C-alpha positions in Angstrom: 125.1 115.8 55.5 128.1 115.4 53.1 127.7 111.6 53.4 124.1 111.7 52.4 124.9 113.9 49.4 127.8 111.6 48.4 125.5 108.5 48.6 122.8 110.3 46.6 125.3 111.2 43.8 126.7 107.7 43.8 123.2 106.2 43.4 122.3 108.6 40.7 125.5 107.9 38.7 124.9 104.1 39.0 121.4 104.6 37.7 122.6 106.7 34.7 125.4 104.2 33.9 123.0 101.3 34.2 120.6 102.9 31.7 123.5 103.3 29.2 124.2 99.5 29.2 123.5 98.0 25.8 120.8 95.4 25.6 121.9 91.9 26.0 119.1 89.9 24.3 120.0 87.8 21.3 116.7 86.0 21.0 113.3 87.5 21.7 109.6 87.3 20.8 107.2 90.3 20.6 103.4 90.5 20.4 100.7 93.0 21.0 97.4 92.9 22.8 94.7 95.3 24.0 94.7 96.2 27.7 92.6 93.1 28.4 95.5 91.0 27.0 93.6 89.8 23.9 96.0 89.5 21.0 95.6 91.9 18.1 97.4 93.8 15.4 94.7 96.3 14.5 94.0 99.0 17.0 91.4 101.8 17.0 92.5 105.4 17.2 93.0 106.3 20.9 93.1 102.7 22.0 96.2 101.8 24.1 98.6 99.3 22.5 100.1 96.8 24.9 103.5 95.6 23.7 104.7 92.3 25.3 108.1 90.7 25.0 110.0 87.6 26.2 113.8 87.5 25.7 117.0 85.9 26.9 118.3 89.2 28.2 117.6 92.9 28.5 116.0 94.7 25.5 115.5 98.1 23.9 112.0 98.7 22.4 111.2 101.2 19.7 107.8 102.1 18.2 108.2 103.8 14.8 105.8 105.1 12.3 105.9 103.3 8.9 108.2 106.0 7.5 110.8 105.3 10.3 110.0 108.3 12.5 110.5 107.4 16.2 107.3 107.6 18.3 108.3 106.0 21.6 111.4 104.3 23.0 112.1 102.2 26.1 115.7 101.3 26.9 117.2 98.6 29.0 114.0 96.7 29.8 114.0 93.4 31.7 113.9 90.1 29.8 110.1 89.9 29.9 107.3 92.3 30.4 105.0 94.7 28.7 104.5 98.4 28.2 101.3 100.3 27.3 101.3 103.2 24.9 99.1 105.3 22.6 101.0 106.1 19.3 101.3 109.9 18.9 102.2 110.2 15.2 98.7 109.7 13.9 96.8 106.9 12.2 98.6 104.4 10.0 101.0 101.5 10.2 103.7 101.3 12.9 106.6 99.0 13.4 107.8 97.6 16.7 111.5 96.8 17.1 112.6 94.7 20.1 116.2 93.7 20.5 116.6 90.1 19.3 113.1 89.8 17.8 111.7 90.1 14.3 110.0 93.4 13.6 106.3 93.5 14.3 103.9 95.7 12.2 100.6 97.0 13.6 97.8 99.1 12.2 96.6 102.0 14.3 93.4 103.8 13.6 93.3 102.1 10.2 93.3 98.5 8.9 95.7 96.2 7.0 95.1 95.9 3.3 95.3 92.3 2.2 97.8 92.0 -0.7 96.4 91.2 -4.1 96.0 87.5 -4.5 95.5 85.5 -7.7 92.0 84.6 -6.4 91.1 88.3 -6.2 92.0 88.8 -9.9 90.2 85.6 -10.9 87.1 86.5 -8.9 86.9 90.0 -10.3 87.3 88.7 -13.9 84.6 86.1 -13.4 82.3 88.6 -11.9 82.8 91.1 -14.7 82.3 88.4 -17.4 79.3 87.1 -15.5 77.6 90.5 -15.7 78.2 90.6 -19.5 76.7 87.1 -19.7 73.5 88.1 -18.0 73.1 91.1 -20.3 73.5 88.9 -23.3 70.9 86.4 -22.0 68.5 89.3 -21.5 69.0 90.4 -25.1 68.4 86.9 -26.4 65.1 86.6 -24.5 63.9 89.9 -25.9 64.6 88.8 -29.5 62.8 85.5 -28.9 59.6 87.1 -27.9 
């Protein structure tokens, strides 16, 4: 009986020490998909987010709300794999941090807003001026009659 207890304690201590090992990856890539493995960055509320990674060593993974609040964390993960999760901090943008990879941003229960582009400003200006031009043409036609 004491041998079984000693072996159990030894195994438990190895597991705890192993989980405290720092991640070893220096280069990694990260991407997200739905549960059908179709790549995406915009997820509906309640939809599981599948986080994939490929690295040259073990990794830690963190899912944080846009304000930096930690939602989920997975430590000492193997060099490749995936985890499924449903963000718990509500709708909005989230950032995914994987050891050795660039940060990935996803939208959950909302959508990405496309940054203002020069074409957006130009198009709005042309549309606005175009409506004034139509009003002017209508006035000219009334005066001609």
